[in-house]
C-alpha positions as CSV (number, residue, x, y, z in Angstrom):
1,M,-45.9,-10.2,-70.9
2,K,-47.3,-12.9,-68.9
3,R,-44.4,-15.6,-68.1
4,A,-45.6,-19.3,-68.4
5,D,-45.4,-21.0,-66.2
6,D,-44.0,-24.2,-66.2
7,F,-42.8,-24.6,-62.4
8,A,-44.4,-28.3,-62.5
9,Q,-42.3,-28.9,-65.1
10,R,-39.0,-28.1,-63.8
11,R,-39.0,-29.2,-60.3
12,Q,-40.3,-33.2,-61.9
13,H,-36.3,-33.9,-60.8
14,I,-36.9,-33.3,-57.6
15,A,-40.6,-33.7,-57.2
16,N,-40.3,-37.3,-55.0
17,L,-37.3,-36.2,-52.4
18,T,-37.5,-35.9,-48.8
19,D,-37.5,-32.8,-46.8
20,E,-33.2,-34.5,-46.0
21,E,-32.7,-35.3,-50.0
22,L,-33.6,-32.1,-50.8
23,Y,-32.0,-30.1,-47.8
24,N,-28.5,-32.3,-48.5
25,R,-28.6,-31.9,-52.8
26,F,-28.6,-27.7,-52.0
27,W,-26.1,-27.9,-49.8
28,E,-24.7,-29.4,-52.9
29,L,-25.1,-27.2,-55.4
30,T,-24.4,-24.2,-52.9
31,S,-20.9,-26.5,-52.8
32,Q,-21.0,-26.4,-56.8
33,V,-21.1,-23.0,-56.8
34,V,-18.9,-21.6,-53.7
35,D,-15.5,-24.3,-53.7
36,P,-14.3,-22.9,-56.9
37,L,-14.4,-19.1,-55.5
38,L,-12.7,-20.5,-52.3
39,E,-10.2,-22.5,-54.4
40,L,-9.6,-19.0,-56.2
41,G,-9.2,-17.3,-53.3
42,R,-6.7,-20.0,-52.1
43,K,-4.6,-19.7,-55.0
44,N,-4.8,-15.5,-55.7
45,T,-4.7,-14.1,-53.0
46,T,-1.4,-12.0,-51.7
47,P,0.3,-10.3,-49.2
48,S,-0.7,-6.7,-50.2
49,V,-4.4,-8.7,-50.1
50,E,-3.9,-9.9,-46.8
51,R,-2.4,-6.3,-44.9
52,A,-5.3,-4.5,-46.6
53,V,-8.1,-7.5,-45.1
54,L,-5.9,-6.9,-41.8
55,L,-6.2,-3.1,-42.0
56,R,-10.0,-3.2,-42.3
57,M,-10.5,-5.3,-39.2
58,G,-9.0,-2.9,-37.4
59,V,-5.2,-4.3,-37.8
60,S,-1.8,-1.5,-36.2
61,S,-1.2,-0.9,-40.0
62,L,2.7,-1.4,-37.7
63,D,1.1,-5.4,-37.0
64,T,-0.2,-5.7,-40.5
65,Q,3.4,-6.6,-42.0
66,K,5.0,-8.8,-39.0
67,I,0.8,-10.9,-39.7
68,V,1.2,-11.7,-43.3
69,E,5.1,-12.8,-42.7
70,G,4.1,-15.2,-39.7
71,C,1.2,-16.6,-41.7
72,M,3.6,-16.6,-44.9
73,D,6.1,-18.9,-42.6
74,R,3.5,-21.0,-41.7
75,G,1.7,-21.7,-44.7
76,L,-1.3,-20.6,-43.9
77,M,-1.6,-17.9,-46.5
78,G,-4.7,-19.5,-48.2
79,H,-6.9,-19.4,-45.2
80,G,-6.7,-15.4,-45.1
81,A,-4.9,-13.5,-43.0
82,G,-7.9,-12.0,-41.7
83,H,-9.2,-15.5,-40.3
84,V,-6.2,-16.8,-38.7
85,V,-6.5,-12.8,-36.6
86,Y,-10.5,-14.6,-36.0
87,K,-10.0,-17.2,-34.7
88,L,-7.0,-16.8,-32.7
89,S,-10.1,-13.9,-31.0
90,K,-12.4,-16.6,-31.5
91,A,-10.2,-19.3,-29.3
92,R,-9.3,-16.9,-26.5
93,N,-12.6,-14.8,-26.0
94,I,-10.6,-11.8,-26.7
95,S,-10.6,-8.6,-28.8
96,I,-9.4,-8.8,-32.6
97,R,-7.3,-5.7,-31.6
98,E,-5.7,-8.3,-28.9
99,A,-5.3,-11.5,-31.0
100,S,-3.2,-9.0,-33.8
101,E,-1.2,-7.8,-31.1
102,L,-0.5,-11.3,-29.8
103,L,0.5,-12.2,-33.5
104,A,2.4,-9.7,-34.1
105,K,4.7,-10.2,-31.0
106,G,4.8,-13.6,-31.7
107,E,2.2,-15.4,-29.7
108,G,-0.4,-17.8,-30.1
109,W,0.9,-19.2,-33.4
110,D,1.5,-22.9,-32.1
111,E,-2.3,-22.1,-31.4
112,V,-3.3,-21.2,-34.4
113,T,-1.6,-23.3,-36.8
114,A,-3.0,-26.2,-34.9
115,M,-6.6,-24.8,-35.5
116,F,-5.9,-24.6,-39.1
117,K,-4.0,-27.9,-39.1
118,G,-6.5,-29.8,-37.7
119,G,-9.3,-28.6,-40.0
120,K,-11.1,-26.2,-38.0
């Protein structure tokens, strides 16, 4: 079975767009697909999901609870506990393990809270 070639017809609505306009249109459409998924993740995460993510990142099981509680106390759960650890790791140029140990000890929270409150 041969598929009818209707490419020219299907692309009429974008045929006159510049490369920049096509690029912007692509990211606009991508956002329409991805944004609802991100919103679902922000609204539907749970402490147990966040602990599981941290465990898979190599964080000590003893530290996961402290980090998740720290995220909850500071309103960072919607960003993801793993993301919080990752951001601190990158900001300080340290390993994920080192960043998680700092957060579990109560250090670095002001720094990561400022990162997320600043929209970074």
